[in-house]
ROSEZA-116778 format. One record per residue (C-alpha): residue in one letter; x, y, z. Coordinates in nm, 2 decimals. Example, Ala and Ser with C-alpha at 12.3 -4.5 7.8 and 13.67 -1.06 7.14 Angstrom:
residues 2
res:xx:yy:zz
A:1.23:-0.45:0.78 .
S:1.37:-0.11:0.71 .
END
This chain:
residues 719
res:xx:yy:zz
M:14.45:10.58:10.32 .
K:14.55:10.64:9.97 .
K:14.50:10.35:9.74 .
T:14.72:10.27:9.44 .
A:14.55:10.24:9.11 .
C:14.64:9.88:9.10 .
V:14.48:9.81:9.43 .
L:14.16:9.99:9.34 .
S:14.12:9.84:8.99 .
L:14.21:9.49:9.10 .
L:13.99:9.49:9.40 .
A:13.70:9.64:9.21 .
L:13.74:9.36:8.95 .
G:13.72:9.10:9.23 .
L:14.07:8.98:9.31 .
L:14.07:8.65:9.50 .
M:14.25:8.53:9.81 .
C:14.27:8.15:9.83 .
T:14.26:7.91:10.12 .
C:14.31:7.54:10.16 .
N:14.04:7.43:10.39 .
G:14.01:7.11:10.19 .
P:13.74:7.07:9.92 .
A:13.42:7.25:9.99 .
E:13.12:7.04:10.07 .
A:12.81:7.22:9.94 .
P:12.60:7.34:10.10 .
G:12.80:7.33:10.42 .
W:13.10:7.54:10.32 .
Q:13.24:7.73:10.62 .
P:13.56:7.94:10.60 .
K:13.84:7.86:10.84 .
A:13.87:8.19:11.02 .
D:14.20:8.13:11.20 .
W:14.52:8.34:11.17 .
G:14.74:8.04:11.13 .
H:14.55:7.92:10.83 .
W:14.55:8.25:10.63 .
I:14.81:8.34:10.36 .
L:14.67:8.62:10.15 .
G:14.71:8.63:9.78 .
H:14.67:8.95:9.59 .
R:14.59:8.79:9.25 .
N:14.34:8.53:9.15 .
N:14.57:8.35:8.91 .
P:14.55:7.98:9.01 .
E:14.92:7.91:8.93 .
F:15.02:8.21:9.15 .
L:14.79:8.10:9.43 .
Q:14.92:7.74:9.43 .
K:15.29:7.84:9.39 .
N:15.26:8.06:9.70 .
H:15.04:7.83:9.90 .
M:14.78:8.10:9.94 .
T:14.47:8.03:10.14 .
V:14.27:8.35:10.11 .
T:14.19:8.58:9.82 .
F:13.93:8.82:9.69 .
G:13.63:8.67:9.51 .
S:13.37:8.80:9.27 .
G:13.12:9.03:9.44 .
A:12.80:9.20:9.35 .
P:12.80:9.50:9.11 .
N:12.72:9.84:9.24 .
F:12.35:9.91:9.20 .
E:12.41:10.25:9.04 .
S:12.64:10.12:8.77 .
V:12.42:9.85:8.61 .
T:12.07:9.78:8.49 .
R:11.86:9.53:8.68 .
A:11.91:9.27:8.40 .
Q:12.28:9.32:8.41 .
F:12.28:9.30:8.79 .
D:12.10:8.96:8.79 .
S:12.33:8.82:8.52 .
M:12.65:8.94:8.71 .
M:12.52:8.80:9.04 .
A:12.47:8.46:8.88 .
A:12.82:8.47:8.74 .
A:12.97:8.58:9.07 .
K:12.80:8.29:9.25 .
A:12.94:8.04:9.01 .
F:13.29:8.20:9.03 .
N:13.29:8.19:9.41 .
D:13.15:7.83:9.42 .
S:13.43:7.72:9.19 .
Y:13.69:7.86:9.43 .
H:13.52:7.71:9.73 .
E:13.54:7.37:9.56 .
Q:13.91:7.42:9.54 .
G:13.92:7.50:9.91 .
Y:13.98:7.88:9.89 .
I:13.83:8.14:10.12 .
V:13.71:8.43:9.91 .
L:13.67:8.79:10.04 .
R:13.56:9.10:9.86 .
Y:13.64:9.47:9.86 .
L:13.34:9.69:9.92 .
S:13.35:10.07:9.93 .
T:13.11:10.28:10.14 .
S:13.20:10.60:9.96 .
L:12.97:10.81:9.74 .
N:13.14:10.88:9.41 .
G:13.10:11.16:9.17 .
D:13.26:11.38:8.91 .
S:13.32:11.75:8.94 .
E:13.33:11.98:8.64 .
T:13.71:11.99:8.63 .
P:13.99:11.82:8.83 .
T:14.03:12.14:9.03 .
S:13.68:12.26:9.08 .
E:13.50:12.22:9.41 .
P:13.28:11.91:9.41 .
Q:12.91:11.97:9.46 .
K:12.66:11.74:9.64 .
E:12.45:11.72:9.32 .
Q:12.74:11.56:9.13 .
I:12.74:11.23:9.32 .
H:12.65:10.94:9.09 .
L:12.40:10.79:9.34 .
L:12.17:11.09:9.29 .
K:12.09:10.98:8.93 .
F:12.03:10.62:9.05 .
Y:11.80:10.75:9.32 .
R:11.59:10.94:9.06 .
E:11.58:10.69:8.78 .
Q:11.66:10.33:8.90 .
W:11.58:10.29:9.27 .
E:11.25:10.11:9.22 .
N:11.43:9.84:9.01 .
F:11.62:9.74:9.32 .
A:11.35:9.80:9.58 .
D:11.37:9.43:9.68 .
Y:11.72:9.50:9.81 .
L:11.69:9.86:9.92 .
G:11.33:9.90:10.03 .
P:11.10:10.19:9.93 .
K:11.27:10.50:9.80 .
P:11.33:10.73:10.09 .
A:11.19:11.09:10.08 .
A:11.53:11.24:10.13 .
D:11.77:11.20:9.84 .
P:12.14:11.09:9.87 .
T:12.27:11.45:9.89 .
T:12.13:11.46:10.24 .
W:12.31:11.14:10.34 .
M:12.66:11.28:10.33 .
M:12.89:11.36:10.62 .
V:12.90:11.74:10.67 .
R:13.09:11.99:10.85 .
P:12.92:12.25:11.08 .
D:12.87:12.48:10.78 .
D:12.71:12.20:10.58 .
S:13.01:12.16:10.34 .
F:13.14:11.81:10.29 .
P:13.49:11.66:10.28 .
Y:13.60:11.47:9.97 .
Y:13.90:11.28:9.84 .
R:14.05:11.26:9.49 .
Y:14.27:10.96:9.40 .
A:14.56:10.95:9.15 .
P:14.82:10.69:9.10 .
Y:15.16:10.79:9.23 .
G:15.32:11.04:9.00 .
Q:15.00:11.12:8.82 .
E:14.75:11.41:8.84 .
T:14.40:11.37:8.97 .
D:14.10:11.38:8.74 .
E:13.74:11.49:8.79 .
G:13.65:11.20:9.01 .
F:13.60:11.24:9.38 .
E:13.48:11.04:9.68 .
A:13.26:11.16:9.96 .
W:13.11:10.97:10.24 .
G:12.77:10.88:10.38 .
C:12.70:10.93:10.75 .
P:12.66:10.60:10.95 .
D:12.40:10.78:11.17 .
N:12.18:10.85:10.87 .
P:11.91:10.57:10.85 .
D:11.86:10.61:10.47 .
Y:12.23:10.57:10.40 .
V:12.25:10.28:10.64 .
R:11.96:10.11:10.46 .
Y:12.13:10.16:10.13 .
M:12.45:10.00:10.26 .
E:12.25:9.71:10.41 .
G:12.12:9.64:10.06 .
K:12.48:9.65:9.92 .
I:12.61:9.41:10.19 .
R:12.32:9.18:10.13 .
A:12.40:9.15:9.76 .
Q:12.76:9.08:9.85 .
A:12.66:8.80:10.09 .
E:12.43:8.65:9.83 .
T:12.72:8.60:9.59 .
G:12.86:8.34:9.83 .
I:13.17:8.53:9.93 .
D:13.30:8.46:10.28 .
G:13.33:8.82:10.38 .
S:13.40:9.18:10.29 .
Y:13.68:9.42:10.36 .
V:13.46:9.73:10.38 .
D:13.66:10.04:10.29 .
W:13.61:10.40:10.41 .
T:13.41:10.30:10.71 .
H:13.55:10.60:10.89 .
I:13.42:10.94:11.00 .
A:13.60:11.21:10.81 .
G:13.78:11.47:11.02 .
G:13.57:11.78:11.10 .
T:13.24:11.59:11.06 .
C:12.96:11.49:11.10 .
Y:12.72:11.76:11.21 .
C:12.40:11.63:11.05 .
K:12.08:11.62:11.24 .
Y:12.10:11.24:11.29 .
T:12.44:11.26:11.44 .
R:12.33:11.53:11.67 .
E:12.03:11.32:11.79 .
N:12.24:11.01:11.83 .
F:12.52:11.18:12.01 .
I:12.28:11.34:12.26 .
A:12.12:11.00:12.32 .
Y:12.47:10.85:12.37 .
L:12.56:11.12:12.63 .
K:12.24:11.04:12.82 .
E:12.33:10.67:12.82 .
K:12.71:10.69:12.88 .
L:12.77:11.02:13.07 .
P:12.58:11.04:13.40 .
A:12.42:11.38:13.47 .
A:12.64:11.42:13.78 .
A:12.95:11.36:13.57 .
G:12.84:11.60:13.31 .
Q:12.77:11.87:13.57 .
A:13.11:11.81:13.74 .
K:13.30:11.81:13.41 .
Y:13.12:12.07:13.20 .
G:12.87:12.24:13.43 .
I:12.60:12.08:13.22 .
S:12.36:11.80:13.32 .
N:12.09:11.84:13.06 .
Y:12.23:11.75:12.71 .
D:11.93:11.84:12.49 .
N:12.05:12.18:12.38 .
I:12.43:12.14:12.38 .
V:12.65:12.28:12.11 .
L:12.83:12.00:11.94 .
P:13.21:12.02:11.99 .
Q:13.43:12.11:11.69 .
Q:13.78:12.10:11.83 .
R:14.00:12.00:12.12 .
G:13.91:12.18:12.43 .
D:13.54:12.22:12.35 .
N:13.29:12.08:12.59 .
F:13.22:11.71:12.53 .
W:13.52:11.67:12.30 .
M:13.63:11.35:12.47 .
E:13.28:11.20:12.45 .
W:13.26:11.32:12.09 .
V:13.57:11.13:11.97 .
I:13.47:10.82:12.16 .
Y:13.12:10.84:12.02 .
R:13.25:10.86:11.66 .
G:13.43:10.52:11.72 .
S:13.12:10.37:11.86 .
A:12.91:10.49:11.56 .
V:13.15:10.31:11.32 .
A:13.16:9.99:11.53 .
R:12.78:10.00:11.54 .
F:12.77:10.04:11.16 .
H:13.00:9.74:11.11 .
D:12.78:9.53:11.34 .
R:12.47:9.63:11.15 .
L:12.62:9.54:10.82 .
R:12.73:9.20:10.94 .
T:12.40:9.13:11.10 .
V:12.22:9.19:10.77 .
A:12.48:8.99:10.57 .
R:12.45:8.69:10.80 .
Q:12.08:8.66:10.72 .
Y:12.19:8.55:10.37 .
N:12.53:8.39:10.46 .
P:12.55:8.27:10.82 .
H:12.93:8.26:10.82 .
F:12.98:8.60:10.66 .
M:13.29:8.79:10.79 .
I:13.34:9.17:10.80 .
S:13.63:9.40:10.85 .
G:13.66:9.77:10.81 .
N:13.96:9.98:10.73 .
V:13.99:10.28:10.94 .
F:14.33:10.42:10.87 .
G:14.62:10.20:10.99 .
G:14.51:10.07:11.33 .
F:14.85:10.15:11.49 .
G:14.68:10.21:11.82 .
Y:14.81:10.55:11.92 .
G:14.60:10.87:11.95 .
P:14.55:10.99:11.59 .
I:14.41:10.66:11.48 .
A:14.09:10.69:11.68 .
Y:14.12:11.06:11.74 .
D:14.05:11.21:11.40 .
A:13.89:10.93:11.20 .
A:13.70:10.71:11.45 .
G:13.95:10.43:11.40 .
N:13.90:10.29:11.74 .
M:14.05:9.94:11.70 .
E:13.95:9.84:12.05 .
M:13.58:9.89:11.95 .
L:13.62:9.74:11.61 .
G:13.79:9.44:11.76 .
R:13.47:9.35:11.94 .
V:13.27:9.35:11.62 .
D:13.49:9.27:11.32 .
D:13.57:8.91:11.23 .
F:13.92:9.01:11.10 .
I:14.12:9.33:11.09 .
Y:14.24:9.49:10.76 .
S:14.50:9.74:10.86 .
E:14.67:9.98:10.61 .
M:15.01:10.00:10.78 .
Q:15.16:10.14:10.47 .
E:15.42:10.41:10.43 .
F:15.73:10.49:10.24 .
L:16.01:10.24:10.22 .
D:16.21:10.41:10.51 .
S:15.94:10.27:10.74 .
A:16.00:9.91:10.63 .
P:16.12:9.69:10.92 .
R:16.49:9.67:10.88 .
K:16.83:9.80:11.00 .
T:16.91:10.16:10.90 .
E:17.25:10.29:10.79 .
E:17.30:10.41:11.14 .
G:17.24:10.07:11.28 .
V:16.89:10.13:11.42 .
R:16.63:9.86:11.41 .
I:16.31:9.98:11.27 .
T:16.02:9.77:11.40 .
N:15.64:9.78:11.38 .
S:15.60:9.50:11.64 .
P:15.44:9.72:11.91 .
A:15.16:9.82:11.67 .
L:15.11:9.46:11.56 .
K:15.10:9.34:11.93 .
F:14.83:9.60:11.99 .
L:14.63:9.48:11.69 .
A:14.65:9.12:11.81 .
A:14.52:9.24:12.15 .
A:14.24:9.46:12.01 .
S:14.12:9.19:11.77 .
H:14.13:8.93:12.05 .
G:14.33:8.69:11.83 .
K:14.13:8.73:11.51 .
P:14.31:8.73:11.18 .
T:14.48:9.07:11.12 .
I:14.58:9.15:10.76 .
V:14.87:9.40:10.73 .
Y:14.86:9.60:10.41 .
A:15.20:9.73:10.45 .
T:15.51:9.90:10.33 .
E:15.52:10.00:9.97 .
I:15.84:9.89:9.80 .
T:15.75:9.95:9.44 .
P:15.82:10.24:9.20 .
P:15.79:10.53:9.19 .
I:15.81:10.56:9.57 .
F:16.12:10.35:9.56 .
P:16.28:10.38:9.21 .
D:16.41:10.07:9.04 .
P:16.41:9.82:9.33 .
S:16.63:9.52:9.27 .
E:16.50:9.17:9.31 .
K:16.75:9.12:9.59 .
C:16.60:9.42:9.78 .
L:16.24:9.31:9.71 .
S:16.30:8.96:9.83 .
A:16.47:9.07:10.15 .
M:16.21:9.34:10.23 .
A:15.93:9.08:10.16 .
Q:16.09:8.83:10.40 .
I:16.13:9.08:10.68 .
N:15.78:9.22:10.64 .
I:15.63:8.87:10.64 .
A:15.84:8.76:10.93 .
E:15.75:9.05:11.15 .
A:15.38:9.01:11.08 .
E:15.39:8.63:11.14 .
A:15.58:8.67:11.47 .
N:15.31:8.91:11.59 .
H:15.00:8.71:11.49 .
A:14.93:8.90:11.17 .
I:14.91:8.82:10.80 .
F:15.11:9.02:10.56 .
R:14.96:9.13:10.22 .
E:15.20:9.23:9.95 .
K:15.13:9.50:9.69 .
R:15.34:9.37:9.40 .
E:15.44:9.06:9.21 .
T:15.56:8.82:9.48 .
P:15.94:8.80:9.49 .
P:16.12:8.47:9.55 .
G:16.19:8.56:9.91 .
A:15.82:8.58:9.98 .
T:15.75:8.26:9.80 .
A:16.01:8.08:10.01 .
M:15.85:8.23:10.33 .
Y:15.50:8.12:10.23 .
E:15.62:7.77:10.15 .
F:15.78:7.74:10.49 .
L:15.47:7.87:10.67 .
A:15.25:7.64:10.47 .
A:15.46:7.34:10.57 .
H:15.41:7.43:10.94 .
R:15.04:7.53:10.91 .
G:14.94:7.25:11.14 .
D:15.13:7.40:11.43 .
L:15.03:7.76:11.35 .
V:14.66:7.71:11.34 .
G:14.50:7.78:11.67 .
A:14.82:7.93:11.82 .
K:14.77:8.24:12.03 .
P:15.03:8.50:12.17 .
Y:15.18:8.37:12.49 .
S:15.40:8.53:12.76 .
N:15.41:8.57:13.13 .
V:15.43:8.95:13.09 .
A:15.14:9.16:12.97 .
V:15.15:9.53:12.88 .
L:14.81:9.71:12.92 .
A:14.73:9.95:12.63 .
S:14.43:10.18:12.61 .
L:14.30:10.42:12.35 .
R:14.08:10.59:12.61 .
Q:14.39:10.78:12.74 .
Y:14.45:10.95:12.40 .
L:14.08:11.02:12.35 .
A:14.09:11.21:12.67 .
D:14.39:11.41:12.55 .
E:14.60:11.23:12.80 .
L:14.93:11.05:12.75 .
S:15.01:10.68:12.77 .
F:15.32:10.48:12.67 .
A:15.22:10.13:12.58 .
F:15.39:10.13:12.24 .
S:15.72:10.29:12.36 .
A:15.72:10.06:12.66 .
S:15.69:9.77:12.43 .
R:15.98:9.89:12.22 .
V:16.20:9.92:12.53 .
L:16.11:9.57:12.65 .
T:16.18:9.43:12.31 .
D:16.52:9.60:12.29 .
R:16.60:9.41:12.61 .
G:16.48:9.09:12.47 .
I:16.19:9.05:12.71 .
S:15.90:8.87:12.55 .
H:15.55:9.02:12.63 .
V:15.20:9.05:12.49 .
M:14.96:9.34:12.50 .
I:14.62:9.34:12.65 .
V:14.34:9.60:12.63 .
E:14.10:9.73:12.89 .
D:13.83:9.48:12.79 .
D:14.06:9.20:12.90 .
L:14.06:9.33:13.26 .
L:13.70:9.23:13.29 .
S:13.66:8.93:13.06 .
A:13.99:8.75:13.05 .
D:14.17:8.52:13.29 .
L:14.44:8.76:13.42 .
G:14.59:8.48:13.62 .
R:14.77:8.35:13.30 .
F:15.01:8.64:13.34 .
D:15.28:8.65:13.61 .
L:15.31:9.02:13.57 .
I:15.10:9.30:13.43 .
Y:15.26:9.63:13.34 .
L:15.07:9.96:13.34 .
P:15.28:10.21:13.14 .
Y:15.09:10.53:13.27 .
L:14.72:10.50:13.22 .
P:14.57:10.80:13.40 .
L:14.21:10.70:13.32 .
L:14.08:10.37:13.46 .
S:13.73:10.29:13.60 .
T:13.71:10.18:13.96 .
E:13.57:9.85:13.83 .
K:13.88:9.78:13.62 .
Q:14.11:9.90:13.90 .
L:13.94:9.65:14.14 .
A:13.99:9.37:13.88 .
L:14.37:9.45:13.89 .
Q:14.35:9.45:14.27 .
H:14.20:9.11:14.27 .
Y:14.47:8.99:14.03 .
V:14.74:9.09:14.28 .
E:14.55:8.94:14.58 .
N:14.54:8.61:14.39 .
G:14.91:8.60:14.33 .
G:14.98:8.83:14.04 .
K:15.25:9.10:14.02 .
L:15.15:9.45:13.91 .
L:15.40:9.71:13.79 .
I:15.25:10.06:13.79 .
L:15.44:10.34:13.61 .
G:15.30:10.68:13.70 .
Q:14.96:10.77:13.85 .
C:14.75:10.51:13.68 .
G:14.38:10.55:13.75 .
F:14.40:10.88:13.93 .
K:14.11:10.97:13.71 .
N:13.80:10.78:13.63 .
E:13.66:10.68:13.29 .
F:13.50:11.02:13.26 .
N:13.83:11.20:13.30 .
L:13.74:11.33:13.65 .
P:13.98:11.30:13.95 .
N:13.92:11.01:14.18 .
E:13.91:11.11:14.55 .
A:14.04:10.76:14.63 .
V:14.24:10.57:14.38 .
A:14.18:10.20:14.41 .
L:14.52:10.11:14.28 .
A:14.69:10.35:14.52 .
Q:14.52:10.16:14.80 .
L:14.74:9.87:14.72 .
F:15.01:10.08:14.90 .
G:14.78:10.17:15.19 .
K:14.69:10.52:15.07 .
N:14.41:10.68:14.87 .
Q:14.66:10.86:14.65 .
Y:14.99:10.75:14.51 .
P:15.31:10.80:14.72 .
S:15.58:11.04:14.60 .
E:15.85:10.77:14.62 .
P:15.88:10.43:14.46 .
Q:15.69:10.17:14.66 .
E:15.65:9.79:14.67 .
A:15.39:9.61:14.87 .
A:15.29:9.25:14.93 .
V:14.91:9.23:14.88 .
G:14.75:8.90:14.95 .
K:14.95:8.64:14.75 .
G:15.09:8.90:14.51 .
I:15.31:9.21:14.49 .
A:15.24:9.56:14.36 .
A:15.52:9.79:14.27 .
Y:15.49:10.16:14.19 .
I:15.74:10.39:14.00 .
P:15.66:10.76:14.01 .
Q:15.66:10.94:13.67 .
A:15.64:11.32:13.65 .
I:15.49:11.45:13.32 .
P:15.71:11.75:13.22 .
A:15.58:12.06:13.04 .
S:15.72:11.91:12.72 .
R:15.50:11.61:12.76 .
F:15.79:11.41:12.61 .
L:15.69:11.53:12.27 .
I:15.92:11.44:11.98 .
P:16.05:11.73:11.77 .
Q:15.93:11.66:11.43 .
Q:15.84:11.86:11.12 .
A:15.62:11.74:10.84 .
K:15.81:11.64:10.52 .
G:15.55:11.67:10.25 .
E:15.24:11.47:10.32 .
V:15.16:11.38:10.68 .
T:15.07:11.01:10.72 .
T:14.99:10.78:11.01 .
F:15.35:10.67:11.02 .
G:15.49:11.02:11.00 .
P:15.47:11.33:11.23 .
A:15.09:11.34:11.26 .
M:15.00:11.48:11.60 .
A:15.36:11.47:11.72 .
D:15.28:11.80:11.90 .
V:15.00:11.63:12.10 .
F:15.11:11.27:12.18 .
A:15.44:11.12:12.27 .
D:15.37:10.76:12.20 .
I:15.37:10.79:11.82 .
P:15.52:10.56:11.55 .
E:15.80:10.82:11.49 .
G:15.92:10.74:11.84 .
Y:15.87:10.37:11.89 .
T:15.93:10.24:11.53 .
R:16.26:10.42:11.48 .
D:16.37:10.43:11.85 .
R:16.34:10.81:11.87 .
I:16.18:10.80:12.22 .
D:16.22:11.12:12.42 .
P:16.53:11.07:12.65 .
A:16.35:11.17:12.97 .
L:16.07:10.93:12.89 .
R:16.32:10.66:12.81 .
E:16.46:10.69:13.16 .
H:16.12:10.61:13.31 .
L:16.06:10.32:13.07 .
T:16.41:10.18:13.12 .
E:16.36:10.19:13.50 .
A:16.03:10.00:13.46 .
A:16.18:9.75:13.22 .
E:16.46:9.67:13.47 .
R:16.21:9.61:13.75 .
I:16.03:9.34:13.56 .
P:16.30:9.07:13.59 .
E:16.35:9.18:13.95 .
L:15.99:9.13:14.04 .
L:15.98:8.80:13.86 .
D:16.30:8.68:14.02 .
G:16.45:8.65:13.67 .
Q:16.18:8.43:13.55 .
V:16.11:8.60:13.21 .
I:16.08:8.47:12.86 .
R:16.36:8.64:12.66 .
V:16.62:8.62:12.39 .
S:16.98:8.75:12.40 .
G:17.27:8.74:12.17 .
S:17.18:8.99:11.90 .
P:17.05:9.35:11.92 .
Y:16.86:9.29:11.59 .
V:16.66:8.99:11.69 .
E:16.31:9.00:11.83 .
M:16.14:8.71:11.98 .
S:15.77:8.62:12.04 .
T:15.61:8.31:12.16 .
M:15.27:8.14:12.10 .
L:15.09:7.86:12.27 .
G:14.91:7.59:12.06 .
A:14.54:7.56:12.11 .
S:14.57:7.22:12.27 .
Q:14.88:7.32:12.47 .
S:15.07:7.04:12.30 .
H:15.34:7.28:12.17 .
L:15.49:7.62:12.21 .
L:15.60:7.82:11.91 .
V:15.91:8.05:11.93 .
H:15.94:8.31:11.65 .
L:16.27:8.48:11.59 .
V:16.29:8.78:11.36 .
N:16.63:8.91:11.25 .
Y:16.61:9.28:11.15 .
D:16.97:9.29:11.03 .
V:16.85:9.36:10.68 .
T:16.95:9.66:10.48 .
I:16.76:9.86:10.23 .
A:16.99:9.72:9.96 .
G:16.87:9.37:10.05 .
D:17.18:9.26:10.24 .
I:17.10:9.00:10.51 .
T:17.34:8.94:10.80 .
P:17.24:8.62:10.97 .
A:17.22:8.62:11.35 .
E:17.46:8.33:11.43 .
A:17.36:8.25:11.79 .
C:17.06:8.35:12.00 .
E:17.00:8.22:12.35 .
V:16.63:8.16:12.42 .
E:16.49:8.13:12.77 .
L:16.14:7.99:12.80 .
L:15.89:7.94:13.08 .
L:15.66:7.66:12.99 .
P:15.29:7.66:13.10 .
A:15.23:7.52:13.44 .
G:15.23:7.15:13.45 .
K:15.41:7.11:13.11 .
T:15.75:6.98:13.03 .
A:15.95:7.00:12.71 .
Q:15.97:6.67:12.52 .
S:16.17:6.80:12.22 .
I:16.26:7.12:12.03 .
T:16.31:7.15:11.66 .
F:16.42:7.46:11.48 .
S:16.49:7.62:11.14 .
G:16.63:7.97:11.08 .
T:16.69:7.93:10.71 .
L:16.34:7.83:10.59 .
G:16.47:7.47:10.55 .
E:16.40:7.14:10.73 .
M:16.35:7.16:11.10 .
Q:16.64:7.02:11.30 .
P:16.64:6.90:11.66 .
L:16.80:7.13:11.92 .
E:16.96:7.04:12.25 .
F:16.82:7.22:12.55 .
T:16.86:7.24:12.92 .
S:16.57:7.26:13.17 .
E:16.52:7.33:13.54 .
A:16.23:7.38:13.78 .
A:16.14:7.75:13.82 .
G:15.86:7.83:14.07 .
G:15.63:7.55:13.97 .
Q:15.71:7.58:13.60 .
Q:15.98:7.44:13.38 .
K:16.24:7.68:13.25 .
V:16.40:7.57:12.92 .
V:16.71:7.72:12.76 .
F:16.84:7.66:12.41 .
N:17.07:7.82:12.15 .
A:16.92:7.89:11.81 .
G:17.11:7.99:11.50 .
P:17.17:8.09:11.24 .
V:16.87:8.30:11.17 .
N:16.87:8.46:10.83 .
V:16.55:8.66:10.86 .
Y:16.29:8.43:11.02 .
G:16.34:8.15:11.26 .
L:16.08:7.91:11.41 .
A:16.13:7.67:11.70 .
V:15.86:7.42:11.79 .
V:15.87:7.30:12.15 .
R:15.67:6.98:12.19 .
L:15.51:6.97:12.54 .
K:15.38:6.69:12.76 .
END
């Protein structure tokens, strides 16, 4: 979560992101909160925004209470409102950075910070009453009591320094989202932001620091959470404890209530977001909020250590701001060894967790000094592949530097087709179920590696999350794939049963649901009953159930747990070897195709079963090992989008076009293809010839697309 100096200073000064909703009509301005509309600009220069067809930017927000007098605050608020109004009049959506941290200065750059050194303490003592209309009466407990603390009452902190520079005396600590005084203070801050007229806030540091929080409020709230969420009978069976009033709070893996603790942390952050947005909408009814809790990749460490439970945040947040940043060797591209590096599994998860809301990807750093002296050719190529990968997976890419020509060309092309992009949602007849609950129970699951294996075979798919099992129309999928999810509630297993009975096909890898949501063994596994037994068979099975089919592939978990041998090289990051000794399904495996060979065998077997179960009726692309395909359905079902991303891009910026890709599509039931247009060179769309045939009540369409430089888009008009 390190921020560059440029990012911090620019955001703090109120960078803008512009949008072309059309001229704002006061007082009825409403931001267009649709993925297809958003192109994020990192500078508020009008020429830059217009040149790159930007639609979203950071606006001018409220000053921090502790940094100004009341007179200065009022003056700056008036200026901010005028500034934001002016951008609304031009049609731009304006967002704002807001930090939740408690800043301070220690005596020296190396001395241990003290609670009394936070800046907010001086404000509390001398200025609080001047802002009581925003903050309410001064609380009895001062801000030093609001901080997240470890069991010994010490607190974590962070010192920032631009790359290549030393830290100074400044530090950041964090308030506890369970502390009512801190929450009230943050409510005042978000209210002020909303009053400036900005359309929403990217709220940074809304996490729970590792090894915290053990304050009295967290203890009280956690115990209340246990009483609500963990039935006494389950607590007794699991820990031998049914009365939670006097428990010892867990501190590490293996302690009683650890699983509940890490899940609770995520719920506390989601509740905090929801509270902030509720307050903001009292002053701006269309106010949007997003947190930034590490990268949101969706595997264990995201939610495990920092409460970054994107499934919980996706229920609350209006957009997702994800710091998927890492050194250049993580950029999506082809390596010298010919390996395609792809972040698409993580992006598919974010699209599922956010339920289609805009997802901003704050991604790979390609600037000095991490990458010394990058050429314009390299920057243009890397920008194109980053933007293409994000676009194809329902995300918005935010650059961190001056926009190179390759990015400008991409944005111009996307803007030209914005009418088709707006309202489009990921579409496939195959869904992969992902669930953070598995990792939070110290269990394995393989949604991200499974996605990589399917993509390598050209099989188009989308991800879904556990919430979708109870709230979404599962019948839109011909097949749902469970890549080993040991924990599933009976209610969700029954929902999958009904899906099969109604004609769906279910592929189960490993003993999914052999434990319930509390991580206790199920005496009778509802999914196993699809095969006529209370527990899973020892051999592969396939069974006709109602109108559908269920297939089971056994998967033995070895002592190695499929873990990837990996050693830390310098700093451990979310893209690096973090927790490689705990979870198998980490980015080191699926982005760089370093999946454990034994695990790959299971995932390959499952991938081969999907076309068999669907009688070959899958959406897929073939012709290049470096091309990934995804599809999206327009809101009115009048068109289908086909995104092709060519990863044959080197770190030097050399692009090798994919000359011919064969695309097979299954159209929505009742729809036929009227025409197909395509461009793989960011130029004018050209008509494509295609063939079609009936396939099980749907139309199957086949066409050849090429060349694809980096990004290709086909638009299939439906009737």
